[in-house]
C-alpha positions in Angstrom: -23.6 27.3 -0.7 -25.4 24.8 1.4 -24.7 22.5 4.3 -24.5 18.9 3.1 -25.5 15.8 5.0 -22.5 14.0 6.5 -22.1 10.3 5.8 -21.9 8.4 9.1 -20.0 5.2 10.0 -20.5 2.4 9.2 -21.7 3.6 5.7 -19.9 1.5 3.1 -18.8 4.6 1.2 -16.3 5.4 4.0 -14.5 2.2 3.1 -14.0 2.9 -0.6 -10.9 4.3 -2.3 -11.8 7.5 -4.1 -11.2 8.2 -7.8 -9.2 11.3 -9.0 -11.0 14.5 -9.7 -11.2 14.7 -13.5 -12.4 18.3 -14.1 -11.9 21.6 -12.4 -15.2 23.2 -13.2 -18.1 25.2 -11.6 -19.6 22.0 -10.1 -16.4 21.3 -8.3 -16.1 24.9 -7.1 -19.7 24.7 -5.7 -18.9 21.3 -4.1 -15.8 22.8 -2.4 -17.8 25.8 -1.1 -20.5 23.4 0.2 -17.9 21.3 1.9 -16.4 24.3 3.6 -19.8 25.4 4.8 -20.5 21.9 6.0 -17.2 21.6 7.8 -17.5 24.9 9.6 -21.1 24.2 10.5 -20.3 20.7 12.0 -18.0 22.2 13.5 -14.9 20.4 12.2 -11.4 21.2 11.0 -11.4 18.9 8.0 -13.8 17.2 5.7 -13.2 14.7 2.9 -15.4 14.3 -0.2 -16.5 10.7 0.8 -17.9 12.1 4.0 -20.5 13.9 2.0 -21.0 11.0 -0.4 -18.7 12.2 -3.2 -16.2 9.5 -4.1 -13.5 11.8 -5.5 -10.0 12.6 -4.2 -10.7 15.9 -2.6 -10.7 17.3 0.9 -11.0 20.7 2.6 -9.4 21.7 5.9 -8.9 24.7 8.2 -6.6 23.7 11.0 -6.6 27.1 12.7 -10.1 28.6 12.5 -11.2 27.5 16.0 -8.4 29.7 17.4 -9.7 32.7 15.4 -7.4 32.8 12.4 -8.8 31.2 9.3 -6.6 29.2 6.9 -8.9 27.3 4.5 -7.3 24.9 2.2 -9.0 22.9 -0.6 -6.9 20.0 -1.8 -7.7 18.3 -5.1 -6.0 15.0 -6.0 -3.7 15.3 -3.0 -0.7 13.1 -2.0 1.3 13.1 1.2 5.0 12.4 1.9 6.3 12.2 5.5 9.4 14.4 5.8 10.5 13.3 9.3 10.8 10.2 11.3 9.3 11.8 14.4 5.8 10.4 15.0 3.3 12.1 17.1 0.3 10.4 18.9 -2.7 12.6 19.2 -6.4 12.2 20.0 -8.4 12.3 16.8 -12.1 12.6 16.3 -14.1 12.4 13.1 -17.3 14.1 11.8 -18.4 10.7 10.5 -17.9 8.9 13.8 -19.4 11.3 16.3 -19.0 10.8 20.0 -15.7 8.9 20.2 -12.0 9.7 19.7 -8.9 7.5 19.2 -5.2 8.0 19.9 -3.6 7.8 16.4 0.2 7.9 15.7 1.3 9.7 12.6 4.3 11.6 11.2 4.4 15.0 12.8 5.6 16.7 9.6 4.6 16.1 6.0 4.8 17.5 2.5 1.3 17.9 1.0 1.0 18.0 -2.8 -2.3 18.9 -4.3 -4.0 20.9 -7.1 -5.8 24.0 -6.2 -9.0 25.5 -7.8 -6.8 27.5 -10.2 -5.3 24.2 -11.5 -2.0 25.1 -9.9 0.1 22.3 -8.4 0.9 23.2 -4.8 3.4 21.8 -2.4 3.0 22.7 1.3 5.1 21.6 4.2 2.8 21.0 7.2 3.7 20.2 10.8 1.9 19.6 14.0 -1.9 19.7 14.0 -2.1 20.8 10.3 -0.1 17.7 9.3 -2.2 15.5 11.4 -5.4 17.0 10.0 -4.3 16.5 6.4 -3.3 12.9 7.0 -6.7 12.2 8.7 -8.5 13.6 5.6 -6.2 11.7 3.3 -7.1 8.5 5.1 -10.7 9.1 4.1 -9.7 9.2 0.4 -8.1 5.8 0.9 -11.1 4.2 2.6 -9.6 4.4 6.1 -11.0 5.8 9.3 -9.6 6.2 12.8 -10.6 2.7 13.9 -8.1 1.4 11.3 -5.1 2.8 13.3 -6.0 0.8 16.5 -4.8 -2.5 17.7 -7.6 -5.2 17.6 -8.7 -4.9 21.3 -8.7 -1.1 21.3 -10.6 -1.1 18.0 -13.3 -3.5 19.2 -13.8 -1.5 22.4 -14.0 1.8 20.5 -16.4 0.4 17.9 -18.6 -1.0 20.7 -18.6 2.4 22.4 -19.6 4.1 19.2 -22.3 1.5 18.5 -23.8 2.1 22.0 -24.1 5.8 21.1 -26.2 5.0 18.1 -28.9 3.2 20.1 
């Protein structure tokens, strides 16, 4: 396994909708291992394939490892359904947009559907931070980033703050 370079905003790949993963093979298994290593090294709690330049519907996450208990999850061709009307606003950061964070409102509980590496279809009910993390990574597969959840003035201000960090 190896640490992969993380694609940084405003790279155009972070704006593209990803294509479905076609084959569960050794190359995909290696990519997933590399993505986990990259995520933990960053250190982050989630990483989507476009963040490492792979334009496929795949993300990895581990919502609990920073608290000491590991719960790695590799989600191939995922989909998400909100299961409650109770939204939650939380500060979100992104490995592809280092140095800034945004308050993002999302459903606090979801049903996550995905294929695992054994080609099994999995349904998981997630709530709280795990639900937020999965939705953040799913956004990347749809070509969205945290800026897209902000009102125009807040977005412009946060993008300016980010750009000032690059110079």
